[in-house]
C-alpha positions, 0 to 999 in steps of 0.5 A, spaced: 322 842 524 326 842 517 331 848 515 327 848 508 322 853 512 324 858 517 319 862 521 321 868 525 315 871 529 315 878 532 309 883 534 304 878 532 307 877 525 310 870 523 315 871 517 315 864 514 320 863 508 321 857 503 329 856 504 332 852 498 334 858 495 340 854 491 334 850 488 329 856 487 325 854 493 323 848 489 318 843 493 321 836 495 318 831 500 322 835 505 319 841 503 312 838 503 313 836 510 316 842 512 310 847 510 305 842 513 309 843 520 310 850 519 303 851 518 300 847 524 305 850 529 303 857 527 296 855 527 297 853 534 300 859 536 295 864 539 300 870 539 300 870 531 295 875 528 298 875 521 303 871 516 307 873 511 309 867 506 315 868 502 321 865 499 328 866 500 333 868 494 331 869 487 324 867 487 318 865 491 318 857 488 319 854 482 315 848 483 316 841 484 323 839 484 323 834 479 330 832 479 329 830 486 323 826 484 326 823 478 332 820 482 327 817 487 323 814 482 329 811 478 331 807 485 325 803 484 321 800 478 314 803 482 314 810 482 309 810 488 313 807 493 318 810 498 318 817 499 314 819 493 308 816 496 308 820 502 306 826 498 299 822 497 299 820 504 293 822 508 293 823 516 287 821 519 280 824 517 283 830 513 280 832 507 287 833 504 293 829 502 300 831 505 301 835 498 295 838 498 295 840 506 302 844 504 298 849 501 291 848 505 294 849 511 295 856 510 288 857 507 285 854 514 290 858 518 285 862 523 290 868 522 291 872 515 296 870 510 299 874 505 304 871 500 309 876 498 311 873 491 317 875 487 321 871 481 318 865 479 311 862 482 310 856 478 306 850 479 307 848 486 309 855 487 303 858 484 298 853 488 302 855 495 300 863 493 293 861 491 292 858 498 294 865 501 288 870 503 292 876 499 298 876 494 302 882 493 307 880 487 313 884 484 311 887 477 316 882 473 314 876 477 313 870 473 307 866 475 304 859 471 299 854 472 305 849 469 303 842 470 300 841 463 307 842 460 308 835 464 302 832 462 299 833 469 294 837 473 294 842 479 293 837 485 295 842 491 288 845 491 290 849 485 284 847 481 279 849 487 282 856 489 284 858 482 277 859 479 275 863 485 280 868 484 279 869 476 273 866 474 272 859 471 274 861 464 280 864 465 282 859 470 281 854 464 285 858 459 291 858 464 291 851 466 290 848 459 296 852 456 300 853 462 302 860 459 307 865 463 304 871 466 307 877 469 306 880 476 302 886 472 298 881 468 296 877 474 294 883 478 289 885 472 287 877 472 285 877 479 291 872 481 294 878 485 291 883 490 296 888 488 303 889 485 309 892 489 316 893 487 318 890 494 313 885 495 316 882 502 316 889 505 309 891 503 307 884 505 310 886 512 307 893 512 300 890 511 301 884 516 303 889 521 297 893 520 292 887 520 296 884 527 294 891 530 286 889 529 282 885 534 284 878 532 278 874 534 274 879 528 280 877 523 279 870 525 271 871 524 271 875 518 276 870 514 272 864 516 265 868 513 269 870 507 271 863 506 264 860 506 262 865 500 260 860 495 260 854 499 255 855 504 247 856 503 245 863 504 241 861 510 248 858 513 252 864 511 247 868 515 247 864 521 254 864 521 254 871 521 249 872 526 253 867 531 260 870 529 257 877 531 254 875 537 261 872 540 264 879 538 259 884 541 261 886 548 267 882 548 273 885 552 277 886 545 271 889 542 270 894 548 278 895 547 277 897 540 271 902 541 275 905 547 282 906 544 278 909 538 275 914 542 281 915 546 285 916 540 290 911 542 293 904 539 289 898 542 291 892 546 288 886 544 288 879 548 290 873 544 284 869 546 278 874 547 274 871 552 267 874 554 
């Protein structure tokens, strides 16, 4: 795996960090691939129960590495060739291209994903943060749907994730203007779940708490909540019924109840088998 993204796993928590601090974690082709590879490797690891996604250095992610892409574009009269075209490539039957999957892999992650945002989270950076389940941001963080500055549109799943958090009108205002909002305003708008002076420490604490819950229940409730607004009520209610049926009486369900009444920490299996 590329050193553009680092992963440390301890106690069921994956600490995932964008690792181009000298570039403010700007996203180049290598970073797109590294994010996808990191996400897919964690998805395949049943021991991971929660993920913290952050950036090394002074910021979360400063967006696309335009200098890198301009150099590649300058090497050819056709901007769609070579490495640049990789970002729009689709693998098999996926609904995403590679650029979109760099974000969407965290949305489809069974485990809970918490973005810890400090410094800049703009363009590609804010779209990556939007892909997480929860966003903890520094009060002085800077967030922007910045693509309009370059005459472009968000194309890393942001157009679908943004209105789910802030509503359609606010999403349009942010995307139409590209204006910068602080972490504090992001909380007011619904872009951020909460504000913390040390987002990474707060995210790790929350991740450790989540990792102590029944992982099958966390996976189930994440999938159910992600259905909201995208499935009919009949489909959603049936999914609730199926999920609850798979959990009731399972070893992890029994362990949760037993540990509670015995006033001890539960010990859950990574894969809960009836």
